Steps between C-alpha positions, in 0.01 A plus 500: 500500500447213259616498139137501384430815703807673365406421142146619561643839604733508204812477718781256546743435779858367492415171668147365488366219715551255210865590458556503875370141510747404227789666686424346841411157362803504272740594780367220721538254212857615426595486869366144517704398194819602684455172685604317182854622570495432873373840619178446692370856534138421583513190719396703806142530370248340734305187409193359668434127507174328585500470878339378817790616718490884481871530580609277211319674213748777412852462362741677264493352150868399493690305762782751451289746698380250760652712779227759440231259612140531391422830672829653390422404140155655533651822636757515219226440243277776637788749509610414144147533362447828685823654366453391137131586478546833680757597236251387237225708662720809479546448125121486464457826688364343822605662827741266680370640828156362416613186320759352736297473824195381310708240314661364817156440649375357168777242462479394866125437481524336157778265609318414822204397283728283284646344815152414632395368159794258505366319805450131423130518586460741209778400261558123519354342187568129487438233761878448517550866594229482765665190644840672496366794701275292723181680395170316470342768281603771254325750275746387227559856377871432419759771567278733301266497796730774628390718209140452608582593860685811377202591284263452795724712726487779247123465464452528876709818510318650200152431628533537879793742538467743208716769662780249545456397135532864394821533703643190330402625154845644418646146512204320344634449146362166374585570137864576577541194722341257255695644205829439683379147574418442132852609399640240741263228377684500166811333641294248696305401189820473298641235734167316494484516121859379464427206727205411280699498174563134568129446553331297230485728193146392422384624841662838444350542155160388619522733797583805286222418254250453783598835656466699178168342413358529851597858565396640165157355576503590870596863459249582227208336680576647844542844343164460325328383820639794699399752232166367379355311797624721783549835326863562595704755309806387305727626779351234730420228247856462365682446835214273611538293184877474546479427873243226455638352180879537502673506835335698773680783673792540257272498196256749655784740587664465157170554320412799716834657413463424130159667469571770763223395732473667840706324771195390699380289207794259518491512881140379517549231237814378678317462831239281331766285334658403833171404664373294208838325454480367856145377435623315189788338692248360746262366232668406170745229619216302655288532186801371306538208740136405452459545126846514341702244695551292185615806298766649729656737247159636400449580868847659524443724198150591620632621835771703325247666270240566769682621814611860462807550719833320465531376856137393523518322163815305588357422844180374336713295260687348794177411679359356178811289446491353850128419470529346152815299574330353805178415316681343205727304734187359665404374154840345436640785285817664632598816315834673549459803728572848366336477160156626607620800700771555235235531230307750712816703562591495130157629405537783752847593370371554149195686627725744687714555192178571311431799728772713339384419149140578587588830671678618184207397278251680722717812506503500120124435471400764757731761348395444141134401525341555841628842608551637151316830457255524204684602186839468664785304350603175660752526776868501422734243645618755756148527641470123528835498677379769739195291583687169530547386866878537538533257789426221251841581348657418835309172505627416150858596588517286815338211312747516209806537724376226730433264210845556350667433834279197564607350167870578552681201655732718710211671682208258466565305821525806726220705344192338662611591853599849383160558343328354807673772704372771264158336503485556878494872427223443248292335773561795732383746236189288443428516874522880484277496193216307658513695826488821296206371298315439825575848639362656181184289515248700701188292431266796524689676224555178306130421500430846365756432227324176402704239694196271524477495122870415478446197722205397283701528178786299649272228639290468184805495272718268709247241613261533210750499216878518558534181706295291258657630180838436661390144573387448140823637354708297747313189391545593135879524529590257779241218495662159469849623594623337819798564726768229487454212742732427789748243368 
């Protein structure tokens, strides 16, 4: 039972889904940090590289556990996830007899989808990668193509095998999985942010200013479009506005929690975010190459503001950098590599940090102004706290701890690999999230709930407004600023 459902019935439980996400995400983060003192507790977790040879794709994260081999690492990962999440299910009042078998099938199918999505014909992005793997074509979906395959696998089950989907339902917990992932993102972003402290200060300041200006405009306009043009209720309009304007899945989940929207609201918005992000990756870098090749940092900021998932945005930034460096080199201008994709990544870091701030503001607004009964006094701080999505606290905690360690000389050198290990778990939880979203997406029911209108809102807002306002603001703050030249 979700926290929103419990509140609606006037009840509370010792450990809600939000707090469970903080506990599980926090324990993974702490276990990863043990590696700073030579205790690698999580190196057995399985990783999947882009592949053409099926036998060479899987491996344990750390060489210390190389004896496990790829399939041994996968087995250890599945067992660990099953044990931890089964214990979590018990705390939420879910029958372990129903949860455990359903979860084992869920994680096997979801990981198989990720494995298929990592094939070079789907995931290889650059010409260099295609040459490396000996492929003459690729859909260029990046590693996030695995998310799409997981989503499609879930959709097939939901729409063609509904009884199987019902059997899996005990383990289909997209909100829990993505909340754990968001807690783990904090440490990853901290390392990225620390690495960018040496970045040109003017770029950082311009990036923050561009984000604030863009998203205050984005959110208000998308919310208005959803409400006035398409007739959505506030429960739908707010997560839509956050998902389209801030940062996709994480923002939609955080907003849904802040305003106590029904779980399916964030689920539907999240599924749209993934699909449209892939479309943007395939389009925006080539538009930048054609029209913004002489303003590379404008292009970098534009991609960061426009593409709505972290991996897709950074991938789009990488593609944009390779295209722009090549085109400028053909015109006798040789920029240092790293600055274009670095600007995109920096923009995304600050956008992700903005999610927590925005979730708190929305919780305060909804408690005091939107859901306030006529004649009632404004909500007390305790009510705002009750409404606030608690998993954001886990995100803030891992970010702060990660940033302190990243700026401490004694731990700074080791931390990136430690956080990369924890980030592997974040990827696994995202895989579970997107597979779960698919299993919950019975198109017949979704269409009855207005899914077609959701697609229309997203398409109109993204391609009719968000992309072009992002371009204008990127031009406003970054025009005329060039990366340093190769010496």
